[in-house]
C-alpha positions in Angstrom: 24.9 153.3 168.2 24.9 154.2 164.7 28.5 155.1 164.7 29.2 151.8 166.5 27.3 149.9 164.1 29.2 151.6 161.1 32.4 151.0 162.6 31.5 147.2 163.2 30.5 147.2 159.5 33.9 148.8 158.4 35.9 146.5 160.4 34.0 143.5 159.0 34.6 144.6 155.5 38.2 145.0 156.4 38.8 141.8 157.6 37.0 140.0 154.7 39.0 142.1 152.4 42.2 140.9 154.1 41.1 137.4 154.5 40.4 137.5 150.5 43.9 138.7 149.7 45.3 136.2 152.0 43.6 133.4 150.1 45.0 134.3 146.8 48.9 133.5 147.8 48.4 129.8 147.4 46.8 130.4 144.0 50.0 132.6 142.8 51.9 131.4 139.7 55.1 130.6 141.6 54.5 126.9 141.5 53.7 127.2 137.7 56.7 129.3 137.1 58.9 126.6 138.9 57.6 124.0 136.9 58.2 126.0 133.8 61.9 126.7 134.7 62.5 123.0 135.6 61.1 122.1 132.0 63.0 124.6 130.2 66.1 123.8 132.1 65.6 120.0 131.1 65.2 121.0 127.4 68.3 123.0 127.5 70.2 120.1 129.2 69.0 117.6 126.7 69.9 119.9 123.8 73.2 120.5 125.2 73.9 116.6 125.6 72.5 115.9 122.1 74.9 118.7 120.7 77.9 117.4 122.5 77.5 113.9 121.5 76.9 115.1 117.8 80.2 117.1 118.1 82.2 114.2 119.5 80.8 111.7 116.9 81.8 114.3 114.3 85.4 114.8 115.7 85.8 111.2 115.9 84.8 110.5 112.4 87.1 113.1 111.0 90.1 111.7 112.9 89.4 108.4 111.6 89.3 109.7 108.2 92.4 111.7 108.6 94.5 108.9 110.1 93.1 105.9 108.3 92.1 104.7 105.0 88.9 103.0 103.4 89.9 99.8 104.7 90.3 100.7 108.4 86.8 102.5 108.1 85.3 99.2 106.8 86.6 97.1 109.5 85.5 99.6 112.3 81.8 99.3 110.7 81.8 95.6 110.6 83.2 95.3 114.2 80.6 97.6 115.5 77.8 95.4 113.5 79.2 92.1 115.0 80.5 90.8 111.6 83.3 88.2 112.3 84.4 88.0 108.9 88.1 88.2 108.0 88.0 92.0 106.9 87.0 92.8 110.5 90.2 91.2 112.0 92.5 92.8 109.3 95.0 95.4 110.9 95.0 99.0 109.7 97.0 100.4 106.9 100.4 101.7 107.6 101.3 105.2 107.3 103.9 104.3 104.6 101.2 102.6 102.5 99.1 105.8 102.4 102.0 108.2 101.6 103.3 105.9 99.0 99.5 105.7 97.2 99.6 109.6 97.3 103.1 109.8 95.6 102.1 107.1 93.3 99.1 108.7 92.2 100.7 112.1 91.7 103.4 110.6 89.5 100.5 108.6 87.5 98.7 111.9 86.9 101.9 113.3 85.2 102.8 110.4 82.9 101.9 110.4 79.3 100.2 107.6 77.7 102.3 104.7 77.1 103.3 104.5 73.4 103.6 100.8 73.8 101.3 99.2 76.3 102.9 95.9 75.7 106.1 97.0 76.9 105.6 99.3 79.4 108.3 101.6 80.4 107.0 103.2 83.6 107.3 100.9 86.9 107.1 101.2 90.7 108.5 98.7 93.1 108.9 98.1 96.8 112.5 96.9 98.1 113.9 96.4 101.5 117.2 98.1 101.6 117.4 98.1 105.4 116.2 95.9 108.0 113.0 97.5 109.1 109.4 96.6 108.3 108.9 99.7 106.1 110.0 99.2 102.4 111.5 102.0 100.2 109.8 102.9 96.9 111.6 102.6 93.7 110.1 104.7 90.7 111.1 103.9 87.1 109.9 106.2 84.5 111.6 105.3 81.4 115.4 105.9 81.6 115.2 107.7 85.0 115.2 106.1 88.4 114.3 107.5 91.7 114.3 105.9 95.1 112.0 107.2 97.9 111.9 106.5 101.6 109.4 107.1 104.4 110.3 109.1 107.4 108.5 110.8 110.2 108.6 113.8 107.7 106.9 111.8 105.1 108.1 110.5 101.9 111.6 111.7 100.7 113.8 111.5 97.8 116.7 109.2 98.6 118.8 108.9 95.4 118.0 109.2 91.7 120.1 108.1 88.5 119.7 108.0 84.8 120.3 105.3 82.1 120.8 104.7 78.3 118.1 102.3 78.4 114.9 101.9 80.4 115.4 101.7 84.1 113.3 98.5 84.4 115.8 96.8 82.0 118.1 95.4 84.8 119.6 98.7 85.7 118.8 98.7 89.3 119.6 96.2 92.1 119.9 95.8 95.8 121.2 93.8 98.7 118.3 93.1 101.1 118.8 94.1 104.5 122.5 95.5 103.6 121.5 99.1 102.7 123.4 98.8 99.5 121.8 99.9 96.1 123.5 99.3 92.8 122.9 101.4 89.5 124.1 100.5 86.4 126.1 102.6 83.9 127.6 102.5 80.3 130.0 105.0 78.9 130.5 106.2 75.4 133.8 104.3 75.5 134.5 100.7 76.5 133.3 101.3 80.3 130.6 100.1 81.9 129.7 99.2 85.5 127.9 99.9 88.5 127.6 102.6 91.3 127.0 101.2 94.6 125.5 103.6 97.1 126.1 102.4 100.8 124.2 103.6 103.6 125.8 103.4 107.1 123.3 103.8 110.0 120.5 105.5 108.2 118.7 106.0 104.8 119.6 109.6 104.0 122.2 111.4 102.1 124.3 112.2 105.3 125.0 108.4 105.9 125.7 107.7 102.0 128.9 106.9 100.4 129.6 105.5 96.8 131.9 103.0 95.2 132.2 103.0 91.2 133.1 99.6 89.7 134.1 100.8 86.3 135.8 98.2 84.0 137.3 100.8 82.1 139.5 101.2 85.3 140.2 97.7 85.8 143.4 95.8 85.0 142.8 96.0 81.3 141.2 99.0 81.0 142.1 102.3 79.4 142.0 104.5 82.4 144.5 104.2 85.1 143.8 100.9 87.4 141.4 101.7 90.3 142.2 100.0 93.6 138.5 99.6 94.3 138.5 96.6 92.0 140.5 94.9 94.8 137.2 94.8 96.9 135.0 93.6 93.7 134.8 90.1 95.2 133.4 91.7 98.5 130.7 93.3 96.5 130.2 90.4 94.0 130.8 92.5 91.0 132.5 90.5 88.0 134.2 92.2 85.2 133.4 89.9 82.2 134.8 92.3 79.5 133.8 94.9 77.2 130.6 96.4 78.5 129.8 93.5 80.5 129.9 93.8 84.2 127.5 91.6 86.6 126.4 91.4 90.0 126.3 88.0 92.1 123.5 86.1 93.5 123.6 88.4 96.7 122.0 91.2 94.6 118.5 91.3 93.6 117.8 93.0 90.2 114.7 95.2 90.1 113.3 94.4 86.6 110.0 93.2 85.3 110.4 89.7 86.9 110.8 91.2 90.2 108.1 89.8 92.7 107.6 93.2 94.0 107.4 95.4 90.9 104.4 96.6 88.9 103.6 98.9 86.2 102.5 102.2 87.5 98.6 102.0 87.0 95.7 102.9 89.1 94.7 99.5 89.8 98.2 98.4 90.9 98.4 101.3 93.1 95.0 100.6 94.9 96.0 96.9 95.0 99.6 97.2 96.5 98.6 100.0 98.9 95.1 99.0 100.1 95.6 95.9 102.3 97.5 95.7 105.3 100.0 93.0 104.5 101.4 91.1 107.4 104.9 90.9 105.9 106.9 92.4 102.9 107.0 88.9 101.4 103.1 88.8 101.2 102.8 92.0 99.1 101.8 91.0 95.7 98.9 91.7 93.3 96.3 89.6 91.7 98.2 89.6 88.7 101.2 88.3 90.0 99.5 85.9 92.1 97.8 84.4 88.8 101.2 84.3 87.0 102.7 82.3 89.9 99.6 79.7 89.5 100.1 79.5 85.6 103.9 78.5 86.3 
């Protein structure tokens, strides 16, 4: 009897203990662990999304800064805020403007101070040698002249020449859209005239040829007659005698009266290259506009 009672007690205790262990499973930490895992995953996802967004924004800004200028950035900002001002609809700067601005800035940094600010000798001009919408850049530094073109490779030197007087003093001329550039010269003797640089097909050295109209080799000159003077009428070149060769109306002289020429100053560089001009004829400065109004 005692053994039966003891066995019964032991069995009851075992059952109770087993039931107690079974009742602990619903209270296990699995749900809590699951909740923590989900929360952690969500936080990571959120952080990843934020990081991706920040990275994307940074890359976009960098690309905008690299390929555009201040004008473009301002335009974008104004459009984003709903501003409908004129600046918001202005086209982005063209690549040649940014490239020419850098070239001019580098040249300006190397220029000495003008000896006579009232008679400046350092100028730049934008001309149209060929028929496209990208002008060529003419640099006139005292007695030296250089013409630069903008290509897919950047700004490249096309031609350069030198003179006995300042380059801005009527020594350079061009025929717009005809790919012809005239550069004056004067010899120590009785000769004077123009070297005409012609470009056939492209503005580069491989497509360039030259014609020299030297009045010292004209009919009454000291040198043997040069048959090139037979073509003088086609190029509107006139020999007026001793040191006097002129160009006709089909040529535009790049001097201080030329509409698209300016002294090389920081203000002019910024004003000419910091606006998205609709057309070449619109390119001007406040100074030039004021001068026109006064006239």
